[in-house]
N, C-alpha and C positions, 0 to 999 in steps of 0.2 A: 929312102928309109920308110918302112911301113909301121903302122901302129895298130893296136887292138881297137882303140877308141879315138874318135875325133870329136872334141867338145866344141860345138859351134854356137857362138853367142852374137846375135845381131844387136846393134846398139846405135841410137841416134847420136849425131856428132857432138851434141852438147851434154851428153850424159857420161857417167863413169860406170864401168862394169863392176858393180858391187859384188857380184857372185864370185869374182876371182878370189876373194878372201877365203871362202870356204873351199874352193877348188884347190888352192895351195895347201890346204890341210888334209886333203884326201889320203886315206890309208891305202895307197895303191902305187905300184912302181911307176915312177915318173916317166921312165923311158917307154912305157907301154901306152901312153896316151899323149895327144897333142891338144893345145888350146888355140882355137881360132876365133879372134874377135874381129868382126866385120862392121865397120862404121858406115852409116848412110841413113838417109831419111826413109827408105823403103825397107822394112824388115824382111819381106819376101826376097827381094833382090840380095840383101845381105846374106841370107841363108843360102841362096843359090850360089853366090860368090864363094861362100865358105865351103860349100860342097865341092866346087871346082878345085879349091886349094887343098882339100883334105886328103890324107893318106891313111886313114883308118879303115878297118874292116866294118866297123859299126859307127854310124853317125849319131851323135847325141845333141839334140837341140834344147837349149836352155835360155831363159830370159835373164837380162842383165841385173834385174832387181830381185833375184831369187837367192835362196841359200840351200845347200845340200849337205847331207850328213857325211861323215868321214868314210863310211862303208858304201856309199852310193854306187861306185863302179863295181865293187865286189858283188853287190846284189844283182846288178845287171848281168855281169859275167855268169853268175850262178843260174840266173833265169835262162839265158841262151844255151847253157850247157844242158839244162834239164828239158828245154823246149826248143829243140833244134829246128822244128818245122815252122816256127814263128818268124815272120819277116819284120814286123813292126810291133813295138811294145811301148806303152806309156804308163804313167802312174799318176797318183793324185797330186795336186798342188794345194797344200794346206796353208791356212792363214797363220802367219808367224805370231807367236805369243806376245812379242814385243811391239806389235802394231798398236796404233792408238785406238781409243775406244770406238770411234765410228768405224774404223777399218775392221775391227773384230766383229762388230754387229753386222756390217755388210757381208762379212765372211759367213756369218750364220745364214743370211739370206741365200747365199750361193750353195750352201749345203742342205738347204731345206727342201723337202719334197713339194711343198707349196710354193716356195719362192722360185725354185729353178727346175722343178719336176725332174725329168730324166737326166738333164744336163748336170744335176748336182753330183753325179758320180765322178765328175772331173775334180771335184773339190773336197772329197772326203775319202777316207780309207774304207774300202769294201772288201769283197772276196776276190780272189784271182778268177779272171774270166778269159778264156782262150779264143773267144770269137766275139769281137766287139765292133761297134761303129763309132761315129764321130761324137756321140754323146758321152763317151768315156774318156776321150783323149784330147790333149791340146799340144801345141808346139812349144809350150813352156816347159814341157817334160816329156820328151819323145825320143825314142831310139829307132833307127832304121838301118837295116843291113845295106851297105853301100851297093852291093851287087844287084839289088832290085830297083835302083833308081832309074835304070834304062827303061823300066816298064811304066814309070809314072812321071818322069821328066821334071822333077823338082816342084817348087812352090810357084803358084800363079802370081806374078808380080803386079797384076792389076787389082789384086785383092789385099786389103788391110783395113781392119781385121777381117777374119773369115778365110784367110789363106789356109789354115790348118784343116778345118772341116772339108774344104774343097779338095785338098790333097788326099785326105783320108777317104773321101767318097770315091775318088779316082782309084785309089789303092784297092778298095773293095771291088770295084768293077773289073780291075785287072786280076782279081782272084788272089790277091796277096792275103796272108794270114795276119790278122791284127789281134793283139791281146792287151789286157789290162793287168798290171801287177801292183798290188797294194803296198809292196815292199819298196817300190821305186819312188821315193818321196822327194818332193821339193817343197820348200816353204816360200810362198810367193806373196809379196806385199800387195795389199788391197788399196783401193783408192782412199785417200786420207779424209775426204769430206764428201758431203752430200752431192754437191754440184758435179764434182769430177766423177763420182760413181754413176750418177744418172747419165752423164755424157758418155761414159764408157758403154753402158748398157744400150743407149740410143745407137751408138756406132755399131754394136753387134747386130741390132735389128736392121739398121740402114743397109748393111752390106749383104744381108741374107737374100733379098731378091736377086742380086747380081750373082751370088754363089749358086742359087737355085737354077738360074738360067744357064750358067756354065755347066753345072752338073746334070741339067735336064731332069731334076727331081725336086719335089717340094714336100718334105716331111711334114705331116699334119701337125705334129707337136709344136713346131715353130710358128705356125700361123695362129695358134690360139690367142696369144697376147694381142695380135693385130685386131682380131675380131672383138676381143674384149675392149680394146681402146676405142673402136668404132662405136660399140654399144655404150660405153661410158660417156662419150661425147654427145650422144643423142638421147641420153636418159630423159632430160627435161621434155623433149618433144615426144618421145615414146610414151611417157606417163600421161601426157595430155590425151593421147589416143586411148590408153587403157592402163589402169593402175597395176594390172598384172605384170607389166614390164618392170615393176620394182622388184619382183621376185628374184631374178638373177643377181641384182645388186645386194639384196639382203642376204642371199646365200653366200655371196663372195665375202661380205663383212663377217658373217658367222664363221666361215672357214678360216679367214685371216686371223681371227681372235683365237680359234681353237689351235691352229698351228703355232701362233705366237706363244701360247701357253706351253705347248709341247716343246717347241724349240728353245724357249727361255729356260725351262726346267732342265732339258737335256744338256744345255750349255751353261747352266748354273749362273744365269744373269737375270736378276729381278727387273732391272731397268729395261732390259731387252723386251720384256712383255709389252711395255708401253710404246716402244719405238718400232718394233717389227711390223705391226699392221700397216703403218704408213710406208715403211720401206718396201714391203711386199707390193703395195699398190703402185708406188712410183717405179719400182723395177718392172712390173708388168706393163705399165703405161709407157715407160721410156722405150722398152723394146718394141712394143706394138706401134707406137707413133713413129719410131725409127724405121720400122719395116714399111709402114705406109709411105713415109717420105722416100724410102728406097725404091718403091714401085713407081713413084712419080719422077724419079731422077732420070734425066735424059741419058746419062752415061751408064746406066745399069747393065746395058747389054754390050758395052764396049770391052 
């Protein structure tokens, strides 16, 4: 038996797939899609095992702690009918309104031009784009035609996190067509507290050197936090040499407050204005220090 869609959900053995609650409420014929839940400690392996078991023409990758709207599959179907040339499409993963206060504030950081720069396109609704790269898409909300998987060979099991940008980089090199659809929405829980958020961002930075080595490419945008972290750590020494080295720091502080004001007004949160400057700083430092640690990790090239 074949299906239109295969919904593949990787999950750790000790977790429950919360997303199933919204999948069971989908306004779509049940006989046209299958649900594959793969348990294991390695999400990339889970997804690859799910791909092997799948019988759908289009593979949809979702995270276990996300929520989707009733018309999610209808919108994906409409997209592929209108854009038959597209091989891979993803959409934004938005912060759920019911998340706790810190999670919602950290969600603002991820959507901020200052907090996440180009990567913020993964976390907010924009306009439809029919030629995108890894800065638009994540494996928490990703659709791939099964017929193209023989060109990219699935997810790299040695990477987590970072398996999705590596897969997407491989897809671009294979000349597959990638797109972003703002209508293809998932609501993805954010980290509930400061320490878990910083740890998550650190991990993103930590795996980047390994991903870069596998892909044989180093996008400049992802190295900026690393150089900032190096500068930040050496500010006391640099300013002893010349006080002009304070200028980048004061520029950063100025921009942090300007964007905090803008993002807090845009998101209608007065308290956010006082918290966001510090979250911006720790986001950039966590990623930058993580990337530095990744370059010194002996296993980065394995």
